[in-house]
C-alpha positions as CSV (number, residue, x, y, z in Angstrom):
1,X,35.9,21.6,-2.2
2,X,36.9,18.3,-0.7
3,X,34.6,16.8,2.0
4,X,35.5,17.5,5.6
5,X,35.4,14.3,7.7
6,X,34.3,14.5,11.3
7,X,34.2,11.4,13.4
8,X,33.7,10.6,17.1
9,X,36.7,9.4,19.0
10,X,34.8,7.3,21.6
11,X,35.8,9.9,24.2
12,X,32.4,11.3,25.0
13,X,31.9,14.5,22.9
14,X,35.4,14.7,21.5
15,X,35.5,14.6,17.6
16,X,38.4,14.4,15.1
17,X,38.1,16.6,12.1
18,X,40.0,15.9,8.9
19,X,40.4,18.8,6.5
20,X,42.8,18.1,3.6
21,X,46.1,17.3,5.3
22,X,45.1,18.8,8.7
23,X,43.8,17.0,11.8
24,X,41.8,19.1,14.3
25,X,39.9,18.2,17.5
26,X,36.5,19.5,18.6
27,X,35.1,19.0,22.0
28,X,32.9,20.6,24.7
29,X,34.0,22.3,27.9
30,X,34.2,20.2,31.1
31,X,31.2,22.0,32.6
32,X,29.0,20.5,29.9
33,X,30.5,17.0,30.0
34,X,33.4,17.3,27.6
35,X,37.1,17.1,28.2
36,X,37.9,20.5,26.7
37,X,40.3,18.9,24.3
38,X,39.6,21.5,21.6
39,X,37.4,24.3,20.5
40,X,33.6,23.8,20.4
41,X,31.9,23.5,17.0
42,X,30.5,27.0,17.4
43,X,33.9,28.4,18.2
44,X,35.2,26.9,15.0
45,X,32.4,28.6,13.0
46,X,33.2,31.9,14.6
47,X,36.9,31.5,14.1
48,X,36.3,30.7,10.4
49,X,34.3,33.9,10.1
50,X,37.1,35.9,11.7
51,X,39.8,34.3,9.6
52,X,37.9,34.8,6.4
53,X,37.3,38.5,7.2
54,X,40.9,39.2,8.1
55,X,42.2,37.3,5.0
56,X,39.9,39.0,2.7
57,X,40.8,42.5,4.0
58,X,44.5,41.6,3.8
59,X,44.2,40.5,0.1
60,X,42.3,43.7,-0.8
61,X,44.7,46.0,1.1
62,X,47.7,44.3,-0.6
63,X,46.2,44.7,-4.1
64,X,45.5,48.4,-3.4
65,X,48.9,48.9,-1.8
66,X,47.4,50.2,1.4
67,X,49.7,50.2,4.4
68,X,48.0,47.8,6.8
69,X,50.4,46.4,9.4
70,X,47.9,44.3,11.4
71,X,44.3,43.2,11.2
72,X,42.5,41.5,14.0
73,X,38.8,40.8,14.7
74,X,37.2,39.7,17.9
75,X,34.1,37.6,17.1
76,X,31.4,36.7,19.6
77,X,28.0,35.1,19.6
78,X,25.2,36.9,21.5
79,X,21.9,35.2,22.3
80,X,19.1,37.7,22.0
81,X,15.3,37.3,22.4
82,X,15.0,37.4,18.6
83,X,17.7,34.7,18.0
84,X,21.4,34.7,17.7
85,X,23.6,37.6,16.7
86,X,27.3,37.5,15.7
87,X,29.4,40.6,16.7
88,X,32.7,41.3,15.0
89,X,34.9,44.0,16.4
90,X,37.5,44.9,13.7
91,X,40.9,46.4,14.4
92,X,43.0,47.8,11.6
93,X,46.6,49.1,12.3
94,X,48.4,51.1,9.7
95,X,48.6,54.6,8.2
96,X,45.1,54.5,6.7
97,X,42.6,57.3,6.0
98,X,39.1,57.1,7.4
99,X,37.8,56.3,3.9
100,X,40.2,53.4,3.6
101,X,39.3,52.0,7.0
102,X,35.6,52.2,6.1
103,X,36.2,50.5,2.8
104,X,38.2,47.7,4.4
105,X,35.3,47.1,6.9
106,X,33.0,46.8,3.9
107,X,35.3,44.4,2.2
108,X,35.5,42.2,5.3
109,X,31.7,42.0,5.3
110,X,31.9,40.5,1.7
111,X,34.1,37.6,2.6
112,X,32.8,34.2,1.6
113,X,32.0,32.9,5.1
114,X,30.2,36.2,6.0
115,X,28.1,35.7,2.9
116,X,27.5,32.0,3.7
117,X,26.3,32.7,7.3
118,X,24.2,35.8,6.5
119,X,22.5,34.5,3.4
120,X,20.0,31.9,2.7
121,X,21.4,28.5,3.5
122,X,20.0,25.1,3.1
123,X,21.5,22.1,4.9
124,X,20.7,18.6,3.7
125,X,21.6,15.6,5.7
126,X,21.3,12.1,4.2
127,X,21.8,8.8,5.9
128,X,24.5,6.6,4.3
129,X,24.0,2.8,4.3
């Protein structure tokens, strides 16, 4: 995987994000001092999880020939006394049996981003001269 470059823009919290040929913006809402010029970093993480789940389910359903017409997931972050909890509400449209729907939910929980976020993860930050 190529590195993702994130750099400050000089406009308070606003950041530019370079991913392959794509340019994105991250920022914070006005109420916390940002300009609301883009999603927050946490929103990007949750969006990545949702996209990964729906893509993984779509790939699996296509391989199986299952009639899925639409897949959506609403992803939220909940702060609890024990820490953070991510909730994903999955919606599947199509002529599916209960067993197929259950299997697609299981497959979504096996997407790479779900595994990354729910597994053991070490993050190493090094200062570059």
